[in-house]
N, C-alpha and C positions, 0 to 999 in steps of 0.2 A: 540631719535631716534626710528621710528618704524620700524620694519627688519620685511622682508618679507616671505613667510612661506617658512623652511630650507628644505623643501622635495621638495625643485624646484630646487634648492642649488645643483650644483657640486663644482669645486675645483677652477677652476678660479671664479665663481661666487662668491667665499668668498669677506666680504666687508672691508677694513681696513677704520675708517675713525679718524680723527684726530681732537682733542679739542684744535680750537685753544679761547686764551684770550682776553676779550678786557681789554685795558687801564685800568690798575691801579688792575685786579685783577692776577690771576698765578691763573695756574692748578695743582689740587690736585690729583684726581681720577673718575676711572672707575666708576660703582656701575651701579649693575642691583640688584631689589629688595633688595636694603639697601641693599648689600657687595659691600661690593669693591673686582675688579677684576681686578686692574690693575692700573698702576701710571706714563703706560706711554704714553705722548699722543695721540702718534696711538698706538689701537684697532685693531683688525683684529676679527671678529668675522665669525665665524663656527657657523660649529652641534652641537661640542665640550659647544660652551657657549650659545647654545640656544635647550632648549626640544622641542620636536616634539608636546606637549602637550601644549608648551604656545600657547598663542593668543595676539595678540598686545604687547608680552616682546616692557621693552619700558629699554634702556641704559641707565645711566647720567655720564654726565660729569659734575664733583661736581669743583669751582671755589673757591676762597679765596681772599678775596679785600689784591691786597699788599699793604702790612702796612712795615714803614720803624719805627728805635726805636736809638735815640739819647742821646748824655749825651755832660753837659758842665761842667764847673767849674763853681762854684755857689760861694754866699759870702762867705766872712770870717764870723766864727759863736766865736766875739772875737776874740782870739789870740790863739787860741786851739784848735782850727778846725775849720772846713768849709761846708759847703753845694754842695754834685753833685745833678744837676737838670737832671734827667731825664724826655722823652716825643715819644709822637711815634704818627703819625703822624693821628692814628685812637683809638678807643679806644681797649683794647686789643679783643679778642675774649675766652678767657682762661687764667687762669695762668699759671706767666711761672717763674724760678727764674733767677737773674743775683748773677753773682760773679762778687766783687768789691774787689780792694787793694790799698791802699796807701804807697809812702817812697817817707822821702823829707830830711829834715832839721830842726830847728827851733834855736833862742835867748834867753837867761838868761841872763836879763843888775846884771850884780851884783855890791850892792853897799860897797865899803870901806872903815876902818874909815880915809886914811886919804882927804877924801870924792872926791877922783876917781870913774871914772863907768868903770867898763871892758862887755865885749860883751862875751859869750862864746857859743858855738855852737852845736849843737847834732845831732848827724841823728838818725830817728826813718825808721822802714823796720817790717812794720806791718804782718801782715797774714791777709790775705784771706779772706772777710767778703760774704757774701750770703745773699740778702736778695729777696722777693717773690711782684712778681707785681704784680695788681690783676686784674682779669679780667671784663671788667667793666672798665676803668680807664683811662688815657692817656698823664697824665705826675704825675710824682713825684720829691720829693727833698728831701735826702740822709743827714741826717746831718753823717757828718764822724770825730770821737774826738779819731786821737792814742792815748791817754792816753797818751799824754805831761802832763810837770810837767807846776800848772798853773797859776806864771811865767813868761813862756816861750811864744812865740811866733815864728809863724810856718813862714818861713822864705822862704822855697823854699817848692812844692813839686809835683813828678811825679806820675797822679793815672793813671789807667786804670781799661777798665769794659770786662767783659768776658761774649758776647753775643750769647753765641754759643744756649744756648734755643730755643732764636727767631727766 
């Protein structure tokens, strides 16, 4: 946006402009000369944003493509782990870190000398783990193995991902 000569401005002549994103994008910031000068969609252009020595100052509305990220429970990995499949609509513009955690139950089948078998159930409650999703990628497969006994079989899982950095 080109701004008229500020020496001709009076307070009622100050301009307010609004950044409006096209579908699939969202507003990030207003910039002047490569420096962020505002993060609200409305920008009041007044003499304090404009030097009288400037000729043709341009204020740039910086937009970013909207991107969503999702996760789903993937396939089991033997009986002692599973995959979490994570994907985004578009390749990431920068690295992001995700925190994920799982809790659940597994069982072990014990074979007794009398020929009987008995299932014993155990809980697992793991500590949060982190993964960095790399820029330029749009899908990831995370192998989650809670460290249960090798003869165990996961029977129920509750899991979650913290997407706060996305």
